[in-house]
MDTraj code that builds the backbone (N, CA, C; nanometers):
import mdtraj as md
import numpy as np

residues = "MET ALA ALA THR LEU ARG LEU ARG ASP THR GLU SER ILE CYS ARG PRO GLU ARG SER SER ALA MET LEU SER THR THR ARG ARG ARG ASP LEU TYR VAL SER LEU LYS LEU ILE VAL CYS ILE ALA LEU GLY ILE TRP LEU GLY ALA MET ALA VAL PHE PHE THR GLY MET LEU TYR PHE LYS ASN LEU PRO PRO ALA GLN SER GLN ALA LEU GLU ASN ALA ALA ALA GLN LEU THR ALA PRO PRO ALA GLN LYS THR THR PRO PRO SER GLU PRO GLU THR GLU MET PHE ARG LYS TYR GLU GLN SER LEU ARG GLU SER GLU ALA ARG GLN ALA ARG GLU GLN VAL GLN GLU GLN GLN GLN ARG THR PHE SER ARG SER LYS CYS ASP PHE TRP ILE GLN GLN ASP ARG THR ALA PRO SER GLU LYS SER ARG ALA SER ILE ASP GLN TYR CYS GLY".split()
xyz = np.array([
    [13.3376, 23.5557, 12.6104],
    [13.4760, 23.4668, 12.6225],
    [13.4797, 23.3779, 12.5397],
    [13.3488, 23.3148, 12.4870],
    [13.3200, 23.1737, 12.4407],
    [13.4317, 23.2085, 12.2375],
    [13.3448, 23.3302, 12.2030],
    [13.3821, 23.3333, 12.0933],
    [13.5747, 23.3809, 12.0589],
    [13.6326, 23.4404, 12.2137],
    [13.7670, 23.4652, 12.1401],
    [13.8432, 23.2831, 12.1989],
    [13.7454, 23.2072, 12.2512],
    [13.8561, 23.0659, 12.2934],
    [13.7905, 23.0355, 12.1478],
    [13.6928, 23.0572, 12.0673],
    [13.7306, 22.9379, 11.9589],
    [13.8133, 23.0899, 11.8126],
    [13.8623, 23.1406, 11.8630],
    [13.9073, 23.2159, 11.7590],
    [14.0591, 23.1887, 11.8229],
    [14.1137, 23.1286, 11.9443],
    [14.2192, 23.1215, 11.9838],
    [14.2955, 22.9574, 11.9051],
    [14.1729, 22.9024, 11.9629],
    [14.1645, 22.7249, 11.8988],
    [14.1783, 22.7217, 11.7754],
    [14.0915, 22.8305, 11.6892],
    [14.1294, 22.8167, 11.5306],
    [14.2596, 22.8441, 11.4772],
    [14.3209, 22.9558, 11.5889],
    [14.4350, 23.0421, 11.5790],
    [14.5760, 22.8691, 11.5528],
    [14.5377, 22.8073, 11.6928],
    [14.6385, 22.7322, 11.7324],
    [14.6693, 22.6449, 11.6150],
    [14.5097, 22.5749, 11.5109],
    [14.5060, 22.5054, 11.4390],
    [14.5525, 22.5654, 11.3399],
    [14.5299, 22.6758, 11.2728],
    [14.5751, 22.7195, 11.1329],
    [14.7565, 22.7349, 11.1566],
    [14.8227, 22.8179, 11.2800],
    [14.9322, 22.8161, 11.3002],
    [14.9748, 22.7115, 11.4165],
    [15.0473, 22.5902, 11.3762],
    [15.0760, 22.5118, 11.5121],
    [15.2296, 22.6074, 11.5058],
    [15.2648, 22.6183, 11.6650],
    [15.3605, 22.6318, 11.7334],
    [15.4595, 22.5574, 11.7803],
    [15.4690, 22.4285, 11.7205],
    [15.6276, 22.3556, 11.8261],
    [15.7278, 22.3352, 11.7802],
    [15.7930, 22.3155, 11.8697],
    [15.9527, 22.3632, 11.8940],
    [15.9847, 22.2017, 11.8360],
    [16.1193, 22.2042, 11.8234],
    [16.2036, 22.0820, 11.7635],
    [16.2265, 22.0393, 11.8138],
    [16.2375, 22.0487, 11.9705],
    [16.2018, 21.9242, 12.0553],
    [16.1152, 21.8515, 12.0419],
    [15.9555, 21.9257, 12.0100],
    [15.8407, 21.8608, 12.0259],
    [15.8498, 21.7786, 11.9366],
    [15.8874, 21.8163, 11.7471],
    [15.8958, 21.7325, 11.6706],
    [15.9459, 21.5979, 11.6632],
    [16.0715, 21.5752, 11.7103],
    [16.1803, 21.4885, 11.7569],
    [16.1218, 21.4017, 11.8520],
    [16.0167, 21.4447, 11.9394],
    [15.9983, 21.3293, 12.0299],
    [15.8638, 21.2561, 11.9525],
    [15.7676, 21.3687, 11.8568],
    [15.6925, 21.2860, 11.8575],
    [15.7132, 21.1771, 11.7206],
    [15.8466, 21.2534, 11.6445],
    [15.9061, 21.0940, 11.5754],
    [15.9074, 21.0044, 11.6142],
    [16.0446, 20.9962, 11.7205],
    [16.0621, 20.9025, 11.7965],
    [15.9679, 20.7975, 11.8224],
    [15.8879, 20.8627, 11.8908],
    [15.7380, 20.7633, 11.9447],
    [15.6923, 20.7255, 11.8662],
    [15.6549, 20.7386, 11.7505],
    [15.6086, 20.7349, 11.5859],
    [15.7110, 20.5656, 11.5888],
    [15.7972, 20.6108, 11.5608],
    [15.8867, 20.4812, 11.5390],
    [15.8916, 20.4166, 11.6418],
    [15.8932, 20.4256, 11.7430],
    [15.8918, 20.3308, 11.8929],
    [15.7734, 20.2455, 11.8574],
    [15.6470, 20.3500, 11.8149],
    [15.5221, 20.2396, 11.8049],
    [15.5135, 20.1556, 11.7204],
    [15.5910, 20.2275, 11.5852],
    [15.6115, 20.1268, 11.4645],
    [15.6805, 20.0091, 11.5078],
    [15.7671, 20.0219, 11.5288],
    [15.8723, 19.8941, 11.5685],
    [15.8188, 19.7815, 11.6954],
    [15.7818, 19.8765, 11.7730],
    [15.6963, 19.8469, 11.8983],
    [15.6119, 19.7307, 11.8496],
    [15.5201, 19.7471, 11.7047],
    [15.4100, 19.6755, 11.7060],
    [15.4646, 19.5979, 11.5759],
    [15.5945, 19.5748, 11.5376],
    [15.6037, 19.5313, 11.4110],
    [15.6793, 19.4284, 11.5361],
    [15.7823, 19.4395, 11.6072],
    [15.8265, 19.3288, 11.7337],
    [15.6689, 19.2487, 11.7726],
    [15.5774, 19.2712, 11.7875],
    [15.4960, 19.2397, 11.8452],
    [15.4114, 19.1162, 11.7951],
    [15.4289, 19.1716, 11.6340],
    [15.3031, 19.1100, 11.5332],
    [15.4496, 18.9566, 11.4987],
    [15.5923, 19.0089, 11.4818],
    [15.6653, 18.9165, 11.4686],
    [15.6403, 18.8346, 11.5657],
    [15.6544, 18.8696, 11.6634],
    [15.6496, 18.7383, 11.8107],
    [15.5191, 18.6762, 11.7928],
    [15.4456, 18.7274, 11.7395],
    [15.2925, 18.6657, 11.8063],
    [15.2852, 18.5513, 11.6635],
    [15.3504, 18.5683, 11.5302],
    [15.3559, 18.5087, 11.4197],
    [15.4202, 18.3636, 11.5066],
    [15.5734, 18.3973, 11.5847],
    [15.6247, 18.2637, 11.5940],
    [15.6122, 18.2832, 11.7103],
    [15.4835, 18.2467, 11.7978],
    [15.4730, 18.1647, 11.9022],
    [15.3656, 18.1030, 11.8557],
    [15.2625, 18.1401, 11.7608],
    [15.1656, 18.0695, 11.6396],
    [15.2311, 17.9736, 11.6073],
    [15.3825, 17.9953, 11.5715],
    [15.3916, 17.8502, 11.4473],
    [15.4728, 17.7262, 11.5761],
    [15.4997, 17.7991, 11.6683],
    [15.5460, 17.7164, 11.8078],
    [15.4116, 17.6054, 11.8507],
    [15.3221, 17.7042, 11.8878],
    [15.2278, 17.6215, 11.9379],
    [15.1571, 17.5165, 11.8488],
    [15.1544, 17.5218, 11.6535],
    [15.1250, 17.4259, 11.6010],
    [15.2404, 17.3303, 11.6152],
    [15.3302, 17.3654, 11.6020],
    [15.4496, 17.2523, 11.6071],
    [15.4290, 17.1570, 11.7266],
    [15.4013, 17.1946, 11.8761],
    [15.3745, 17.1370, 11.9556],
    [15.3012, 17.0382, 11.9994],
    [15.1723, 17.1162, 11.9618],
    [15.0971, 17.0454, 11.9031],
    [15.0556, 16.9215, 11.8338],
    [15.1192, 16.9416, 11.6753],
    [15.0981, 16.8526, 11.6514],
    [15.2504, 16.7272, 11.7319],
    [15.3403, 16.7715, 11.7231],
    [15.4492, 16.6869, 11.8085],
    [15.3669, 16.6203, 11.8942],
    [15.2732, 16.6387, 11.9579],
    [15.1618, 16.5889, 12.1170],
    [15.1086, 16.5047, 12.0481],
    [15.0012, 16.5336, 11.9441],
    [14.9138, 16.4391, 11.8550],
    [15.0039, 16.3131, 11.7760],
    [15.0991, 16.3268, 11.7581],
    [15.2094, 16.2130, 11.7189],
    [15.2205, 16.1732, 11.8080],
    [15.2880, 16.1681, 11.9156],
    [15.2970, 16.0924, 12.0370],
    [15.2283, 15.9689, 12.0978],
    [15.1348, 16.0617, 12.0832],
    [14.9664, 15.9922, 12.1756],
    [14.9244, 15.8766, 12.0422],
    [14.9575, 15.8826, 11.9219],
    [14.8380, 15.7883, 11.8183],
    [14.9321, 15.6442, 11.8521],
    [14.8396, 15.5848, 11.8047],
    [14.8686, 15.4050, 11.8655],
    [14.9696, 15.4311, 11.7467],
    [15.0519, 15.2629, 11.7686],
    [15.1635, 15.2663, 11.7245],
    [15.1232, 15.2584, 11.5518],
    [15.0058, 15.1604, 11.5663],
    [15.0103, 15.1276, 11.3707],
    [15.0160, 15.2715, 11.2698],
    [14.9018, 15.3724, 11.3455],
    [14.8814, 15.4721, 11.2798],
    [15.0169, 15.5852, 11.2581],
    [15.1463, 15.5722, 11.3972],
    [15.2302, 15.6566, 11.3678],
    [15.3309, 15.5688, 11.2738],
    [15.3204, 15.4576, 11.2730],
    [15.4279, 15.3321, 11.1689],
    [15.3607, 15.3949, 11.0399],
    [15.2582, 15.3987, 11.0479],
    [15.1836, 15.4580, 10.8553],
    [15.2505, 15.5478, 10.8458],
    [15.2712, 15.6519, 10.9045],
    [15.2842, 15.8344, 10.9190],
    [15.4664, 15.8170, 10.9025],
    [15.5013, 15.7341, 10.9116],
    [15.6184, 15.7013, 10.9190],
    [15.6881, 15.6518, 10.7967],
    [15.6387, 15.5548, 10.7544],
    [15.6542, 15.4711, 10.6178],
    [15.5878, 15.6020, 10.4785],
    [15.4992, 15.6922, 10.5382],
    [15.4618, 15.7650, 10.4178],
    [15.5830, 15.9091, 10.4062],
    [15.6227, 15.9178, 10.5448],
    [15.6879, 16.0211, 10.5249],
    [15.8521, 15.9755, 10.4637],
    [15.8470, 15.8476, 10.4433],
    [16.0143, 15.7834, 10.4137],
    [16.0054, 15.7806, 10.2642],
    [15.8654, 15.7380, 10.1981],
    [15.8311, 15.7593, 10.0899],
    [15.8493, 15.9113, 10.0586],
    [15.7947, 15.9974, 10.1333],
    [15.8278, 16.1561, 10.0196],
    [15.9989, 16.1346, 10.0564],
    [16.0626, 16.1320, 10.1331],
    [16.1859, 16.2003, 10.1716],
    [16.2607, 16.0953, 10.0589],
    [16.2476, 15.9601, 9.9992],
    [16.3219, 15.8678, 9.9012],
    [16.3191, 15.9252, 9.7745],
    [16.4092, 15.9026, 9.6821],
    [16.3334, 15.9177, 9.5454],
    [16.2729, 15.8413, 9.5048],
    [16.2584, 15.9115, 9.3965],
    [16.1422, 15.7671, 9.3035],
    [16.1803, 15.6520, 9.2397],
    [16.1420, 15.5494, 9.3062],
    [16.1965, 15.4400, 9.2468],
    [16.1754, 15.3785, 9.0903],
    [16.3105, 15.3423, 9.0119],
    [16.3123, 15.3304, 8.8693],
    [16.2183, 15.1870, 8.9030],
    [16.1069, 15.1636, 8.7781],
    [16.0647, 15.0936, 8.7482],
    [16.1362, 14.9602, 8.6643],
    [16.2138, 14.8600, 8.7110],
    [16.2777, 14.7977, 8.6319],
    [16.2949, 14.6888, 8.5675],
    [16.1232, 14.6399, 8.6250],
    [16.0059, 14.4972, 8.5177],
    [15.9586, 14.5229, 8.4121],
    [15.9548, 14.4620, 8.3202],
    [15.9878, 14.4952, 8.1870],
    [15.7967, 14.4768, 8.1923],
    [15.7157, 14.5427, 8.0956],
    [15.5872, 14.5539, 8.0355],
    [15.5476, 14.3893, 8.0275],
    [15.4442, 14.3882, 8.0621],
    [15.3811, 14.2669, 8.0739],
    [15.3457, 14.2300, 7.9250],
    [15.3163, 14.1433, 7.9512],
    [15.2747, 14.0250, 7.7654],
    [15.1435, 14.1230, 7.7222],
    [15.0259, 14.1288, 7.7899],
    [14.9186, 14.2152, 7.7305],
    [14.9655, 14.3403, 7.7172],
    [14.9847, 14.4055, 7.7624],
    [15.0564, 14.5456, 7.7396],
    [15.1153, 14.5764, 7.6030],
    [15.2274, 14.4685, 7.6155],
    [15.3325, 14.5347, 7.4595],
    [15.1863, 14.4541, 7.3564],
    [15.1229, 14.3363, 7.3533],
    [15.0620, 14.3547, 7.2344],
    [14.9729, 14.3868, 7.1678],
    [14.9178, 14.4976, 7.2772],
    [14.7933, 14.5905, 7.2657],
    [14.9164, 14.7320, 7.2086],
    [14.9810, 14.7305, 7.2460],
    [15.0901, 14.8499, 7.1827],
    [15.1132, 14.8047, 7.0235],
    [15.1688, 14.6945, 7.0382],
    [15.1814, 14.6456, 6.8410],
    [15.0517, 14.6621, 6.7737],
    [14.9672, 14.5985, 6.8337],
    [14.8475, 14.6514, 6.7789],
    [14.7867, 14.7689, 6.7497],
    [14.8213, 14.8795, 6.8278],
    [14.8126, 15.0338, 6.8106],
    [14.9178, 15.0832, 6.6563],
    [15.0387, 15.0305, 6.7159],
    [15.1480, 15.0997, 6.6013],
    [15.0873, 15.0706, 6.4761],
    [15.0401, 14.9008, 6.4272],
    [15.0460, 14.8172, 6.3555],
    [14.9467, 14.8823, 6.3036],
    [14.7684, 14.9529, 6.3479],
    [14.6845, 14.9840, 6.3386],
    [14.7224, 15.1417, 6.2593],
    [14.7853, 15.2177, 6.3337],
    [14.8399, 15.3418, 6.3420],
    [14.9434, 15.3631, 6.1628],
    [15.0229, 15.2617, 6.1394],
    [15.1060, 15.2167, 6.0178],
    [15.0057, 15.2431, 5.9425],
    [14.8405, 15.1589, 5.9258],
    [14.7995, 15.1368, 5.8078],
    [14.7057, 15.2147, 5.7832],
    [14.6684, 15.3446, 5.9088],
    [14.5919, 15.4130, 5.8989],
    [14.6858, 15.5645, 5.8151],
    [14.8393, 15.5504, 5.8471],
    [14.9120, 15.6612, 5.7931],
    [14.9314, 15.6029, 5.6087],
    [14.9455, 15.4878, 5.5826],
    [14.9265, 15.4302, 5.4379],
    [14.8183, 15.4388, 5.3580],
    [14.6858, 15.4178, 5.4515],
    [14.5482, 15.4347, 5.3670],
    [14.5411, 15.6003, 5.3378],
    [14.6161, 15.7016, 5.4177],
    [14.5785, 15.8205, 5.4368],
    [14.6620, 15.8728, 5.3159],
    [14.7566, 15.8148, 5.3052],
    [14.9119, 15.8375, 5.2219],
    [14.8119, 15.8619, 5.0625],
    [14.7660, 15.7077, 5.0536],
    [14.7071, 15.6168, 4.9026],
    [14.6282, 15.7146, 4.8675],
    [14.5279, 15.7734, 4.9881],
    [14.4033, 15.8635, 4.9707],
    [14.4434, 16.0015, 4.8817],
    [14.5804, 16.0405, 4.9804],
    [14.6080, 16.1909, 4.9546],
    [14.6621, 16.1499, 4.7846],
    [14.6894, 16.0868, 4.7475],
    [14.7899, 16.0072, 4.6152],
    [14.6635, 15.9908, 4.5000],
    [14.5998, 15.9185, 4.5758],
    [14.4495, 15.9544, 4.4716],
    [14.4265, 16.0801, 4.4128],
    [14.3527, 16.1358, 4.5529],
    [14.3198, 16.2872, 4.5209],
    [14.3699, 16.3656, 4.4446],
    [14.5309, 16.3638, 4.4787],
    [14.6096, 16.3974, 4.3551],
    [14.5809, 16.4000, 4.2510],
    [14.5988, 16.2983, 4.2280],
    [14.5940, 16.2489, 4.0515],
    [14.4182, 16.2576, 3.9704],
    [14.3371, 16.2427, 4.0807],
    [14.2323, 16.2963, 4.0320],
    [14.1851, 16.4497, 3.9835],
    [14.2728, 16.5043, 4.0904],
    [14.2451, 16.6602, 4.0368],
    [14.3139, 16.6660, 3.9400],
    [14.4634, 16.6481, 3.9169],
    [14.5154, 16.6739, 3.7694],
    [14.4134, 16.5981, 3.6705],
    [14.4031, 16.5279, 3.6752],
    [14.2858, 16.4790, 3.5627],
    [14.1884, 16.5615, 3.5685],
    [14.0902, 16.5818, 3.6497],
    [14.0046, 16.6150, 3.6385],
    [14.0239, 16.8101, 3.5274],
    [14.1258, 16.8565, 3.6138],
    [14.1676, 16.9866, 3.5996],
    [14.2120, 16.9887, 3.4644],
    [14.2457, 16.9118, 3.3388],
    [14.2756, 16.8670, 3.2592],
    [14.1672, 16.8606, 3.1622],
    [14.0116, 16.7883, 3.2272],
    [13.9496, 16.8122, 3.1750],
    [13.8801, 16.9547, 3.1857],
    [13.8554, 16.9624, 3.3237],
    [13.8220, 17.1056, 3.3231],
    [13.7933, 17.2151, 3.2130],
    [13.9916, 17.2517, 3.2312],
    [14.0121, 17.3504, 3.1403],
    [13.9763, 17.3312, 2.9624],
    [13.9936, 17.2200, 2.9727],
    [13.8701, 17.1516, 2.8323],
    [13.7549, 17.2086, 2.7873],
    [13.6465, 17.1713, 2.9354],
    [13.5368, 17.1823, 2.9090],
    [13.5243, 17.3794, 2.9204],
    [13.5841, 17.4529, 2.9782],
    [13.6001, 17.5706, 2.9856],
    [13.6371, 17.6754, 2.8731],
    [13.7838, 17.5655, 2.7662],
    [13.7649, 17.6769, 2.6274],
    [13.6573, 17.6142, 2.5724],
    [13.6128, 17.4760, 2.5404],
    [13.4682, 17.4815, 2.4883],
    [13.4136, 17.5907, 2.5354],
    [13.3560, 17.5650, 2.6467],
    [13.1849, 17.6253, 2.6445],
    [13.2688, 17.7838, 2.6005],
    [13.3775, 17.8815, 2.6249],
    [13.4288, 18.0314, 2.5772],
    [13.4271, 17.9763, 2.4361],
    [13.4154, 17.9047, 2.3632],
    [13.4675, 17.9067, 2.2224],
    [13.2961, 17.8620, 2.1591],
    [13.2571, 17.7814, 2.2064],
    [13.0748, 17.7187, 2.1854],
    [13.0121, 17.6821, 2.2776],
    [12.9483, 17.7918, 2.3189],
    [12.8772, 17.7588, 2.4859],
    [12.7561, 17.6850, 2.4246],
    [12.7446, 17.5983, 2.5175],
    [12.6232, 17.4922, 2.4628],
    [12.5464, 17.4004, 2.5934],
    [12.4685, 17.3729, 2.6354],
    [12.4438, 17.3191, 2.7904],
    [12.5279, 17.1870, 2.7939],
    [12.5181, 17.0926, 2.7262],
    [12.6401, 16.9999, 2.7232],
    [12.8077, 17.0765, 2.8151],
    [12.8429, 17.1874, 2.7421],
    [12.9728, 17.2096, 2.7410],
    [12.9615, 17.2804, 2.9595],
    [12.8216, 17.3339, 2.9427],
    [12.8030, 17.3874, 3.0980],
    [12.7431, 17.2538, 3.1780],
    [12.7137, 17.1406, 3.1495],
    [12.7392, 17.0407, 3.2584],
    [12.8193, 16.9631, 3.2560],
    [12.9288, 16.9640, 3.1636],
    [13.0945, 16.9107, 3.1656],
    [13.1688, 16.9802, 3.2861],
    [13.1271, 17.1620, 3.3191],
    [13.2210, 17.2709, 3.3607],
    [13.1404, 17.1966, 3.5057],
    [13.0308, 17.2151, 3.5029],
    [12.9346, 17.1868, 3.6212],
    [13.0101, 17.0348, 3.7141],
    [13.0370, 16.9395, 3.6123],
    [13.1005, 16.8549, 3.6842],
    [13.1898, 16.7979, 3.6661],
    [13.3060, 16.8484, 3.6224],
    [13.4554, 16.8236, 3.6336],
    [13.5119, 16.9301, 3.6954],
    [13.4272, 17.1045, 3.7286],
    [13.5237, 17.1861, 3.7521],
    [13.4273, 17.2218, 3.9076],
    [13.3783, 17.1378, 3.9474],
    [13.3080, 17.1586, 4.0723],
    [13.2143, 17.2488, 4.0879],
])
top = md.Topology()
chain = top.add_chain()
for i, resn in enumerate(residues, 1):
    res = top.add_residue(resn, chain, resSeq=i)
    for name in ("N", "CA", "C"):
        top.add_atom(name, md.element.get_by_symbol(name[0]), res)
traj = md.Trajectory(xyz[None], top)
């Protein structure tokens, strides 16, 4: 008897025989449960947001007037557009800026002079380098090698 029950259980598992009406109710119920779950979650989120809002509102009403005034001022500053500064910069700031600009110009001029000198030196030593390389090729000597090291780097 137990063997036949097992056989019947496996047959029903292997070959489920469901009617089309049974499948449609199962599908509807799955959809209904899913929809019900979505509605419950949305309702819970909405109720939670309302609870937070009302708690904040009650907390704000129970604040002392000085603190509520400070909060209102902060909220007004956040909602108002930022005001443009119309006051000119103070004298020490402009003097410091002028000094900075002057030192920057001097630094740029010094760098430009150094670059020109370096370029002239390269041009001058390049001709000497070429001369000593030619000398070393035609008549190698210790003096020509030392001069190549000196002028050609």
